[in-house]
C-alpha positions in Angstrom: 3.8 -3.3 -25.5 5.2 -3.6 -22.0 3.2 -4.0 -18.7 1.8 -0.8 -17.1 4.1 0.6 -14.6 1.5 2.0 -12.2 -1.0 -0.5 -11.1 -2.5 -0.9 -7.6 -0.7 -4.1 -7.0 2.7 -2.8 -7.8 2.0 0.4 -5.7 1.2 -1.7 -2.7 4.3 -4.0 -3.1 6.5 -0.9 -3.7 5.1 0.8 -0.6 5.7 -2.2 1.5 9.2 -2.5 0.4 10.0 1.1 0.9 8.4 1.0 4.4 10.5 -1.8 5.8 13.8 -1.0 4.0 13.9 2.7 4.7 12.0 2.3 8.0 14.7 0.0 9.5 17.2 2.7 9.1 14.9 5.3 10.6 14.0 2.9 13.5 17.5 1.6 14.2 20.1 4.5 13.5 19.6 5.9 17.0 20.5 5.2 20.7 18.1 2.3 20.8 20.2 0.3 18.4 23.2 1.4 16.4 24.2 4.0 19.1 23.1 2.0 22.1 25.7 2.5 24.6 25.6 -1.0 26.0 25.6 -2.8 22.7 28.9 -4.7 21.9 30.4 -4.4 18.5 29.2 -7.7 17.3 25.5 -6.7 18.0 26.0 -3.5 16.0 27.4 -5.7 13.2 24.3 -7.9 13.1 22.1 -4.8 13.2 23.9 -3.4 10.2 23.7 -6.7 8.5 19.9 -6.7 9.1 19.5 -3.2 7.8 21.6 -3.9 4.6 19.7 -7.1 4.1 16.4 -5.2 4.1 17.8 -2.9 1.3 19.0 -6.0 -0.8 15.6 -7.8 -0.4 13.6 -4.8 -1.3 15.8 -4.1 -4.3 15.3 -7.6 -5.4 11.6 -7.5 -4.9 11.3 -4.2 -6.8 13.4 -5.7 -9.6 10.8 -8.5 -10.0 7.9 -6.1 -9.7 9.1 -3.8 -12.4 11.0 -6.1 -14.7 7.8 -6.7 -16.8 7.5 -2.9 -17.3 10.9 -3.0 -19.2 10.5 -6.3 -21.0 8.3 -6.1 -24.0 6.1 -8.9 -25.0 6.1 -10.8 -21.6 3.1 -13.1 -21.3 0.6 -12.5 -18.6 1.7 -15.7 -16.9 5.4 -14.5 -16.8 4.3 -11.2 -15.4 2.3 -13.0 -12.8 5.4 -15.1 -11.9 7.5 -12.0 -11.6 4.9 -10.5 -9.2 4.8 -13.6 -7.1 8.6 -13.5 -6.6 8.3 -9.8 -5.9 5.7 -10.4 -3.1 7.5 -13.4 -1.8 11.0 -11.8 -1.6 9.4 -8.6 -0.4 7.9 -10.4 2.6 11.1 -12.3 3.7 12.4 -9.4 5.9 9.3 -8.9 7.7 8.6 -12.7 8.1 12.2 -12.9 9.6 11.2 -10.1 11.9 8.1 -11.9 13.1 10.1 -15.1 13.7 12.9 -13.4 15.6 10.7 -13.1 18.7 10.9 -16.9 19.1 14.6 -16.9 19.8 15.5 -17.2 23.6 15.5 -13.9 25.3 14.4 -12.0 22.4 12.1 -8.9 23.1 10.2 -6.6 20.7 12.1 -3.5 22.1 15.2 -2.5 24.0 15.4 0.1 26.7 14.7 3.1 26.9 11.5 2.0 25.4 9.0 0.6 27.8 6.5 -1.0 25.4 6.3 -2.7 21.9 6.5 0.0 19.3 4.3 -2.1 17.1 6.8 -4.0 15.1 4.7 -7.2 15.2 1.8 -5.4 13.6 4.0 -3.6 11.1 5.8 -6.7 10.0 2.6 -8.8 9.7 0.8 -6.0 8.0 3.6 -5.7 5.4 3.4 -9.4 4.7 -0.3 -9.3 4.2 0.2 -6.3 1.9 2.5 -8.1 -0.2 0.2 -10.9 -0.6 -2.7 -8.5 -1.4 -0.5 -6.7 -3.9 0.2 -9.9 -5.7 -3.4 -11.0 -5.6 -4.5 -7.6 -7.1 -1.9 -8.0 -10.0 -2.8 -11.7 -10.4 -6.6 -10.7 -10.8 -5.7 -7.9 -13.2 -3.7 -10.2 -15.3 -6.3 -12.9 -15.2 -8.7 -10.7 -17.1 -6.5 -10.9 -20.2 -5.6 -14.5 -20.1 -3.2 -15.7 -22.9 -2.5 -12.1 -23.9 0.9 -10.5 -23.9 1.2 -7.4 -21.7 
């Protein structure tokens, strides 16, 4: 028997991954980033690198989240470890986003925006959600200690 696909913890981790990976393209593929008239080509390169990294990290996080679903007979501890890696990898993009403000001259937004669009709250919220998703899965798995799922 494999692990159930639809659990609250997996749903939260999945939603967080989709929010930052797809959200980066929605937020950046416009005149404030990719098409910003004063951005040099190398800045666009790094923006593209960051957006692609979000897709790569979300893909790896979702792989670990759903790997137990397709692997029969995995122990509850192995599922828990997969979910831990899913949450950790799923929070890397947003953790990097929160640390980026610490670099010299960094700001939360570029013109034409005149105020923070809420990135700090979105990034920190997704990191918290990843941890909460893992905690829910860990709690669910703890109820069946020693069992195979």
